C-alpha positions in Angstrom: 23.0 26.5 43.2 20.9 24.3 45.5 17.3 23.6 44.4 14.2 23.3 46.5 12.9 20.0 47.8 9.8 19.8 45.7 10.3 21.6 42.4 14.1 21.6 42.3 15.7 24.2 40.0 13.8 26.3 37.5 14.5 25.4 33.8 16.5 28.6 33.1 18.7 28.0 36.1 19.3 24.4 35.1 20.2 25.5 31.6 22.9 27.8 33.1 24.5 25.1 35.2 27.6 23.2 34.1 26.8 20.2 36.2 23.5 18.9 37.5 23.8 16.5 40.5 21.4 14.8 42.8 21.8 13.2 46.2 20.3 9.7 46.3 17.8 9.3 49.2 17.4 5.8 50.8 15.7 4.6 53.9 13.4 6.8 55.9 14.9 10.2 55.0 12.6 12.1 52.7 14.4 15.4 52.3 17.5 17.4 53.3 17.6 21.1 54.0 19.8 23.3 51.7 22.6 23.6 54.3 22.9 19.8 54.6 22.6 19.2 50.9 25.3 21.8 50.2 27.6 20.3 52.8 27.3 16.9 51.3 28.1 18.3 47.8 31.1 20.2 49.1 32.3 17.1 51.0 32.2 15.0 47.8 34.1 17.7 45.9 36.9 17.8 48.5 36.9 14.0 48.9 37.4 13.4 45.1 40.5 15.6 45.0 
């Protein structure tokens, strides 16, 4: 599940998740769209294997 930029995930959705992760944002980047955020998350999963 990928949350929205502003509000993130709703409480009931968060409570159903096994893991809650966030992508740290540094520099001039203020937000990422869902496709980019999902790609980063999947990359990290594959990289850690």
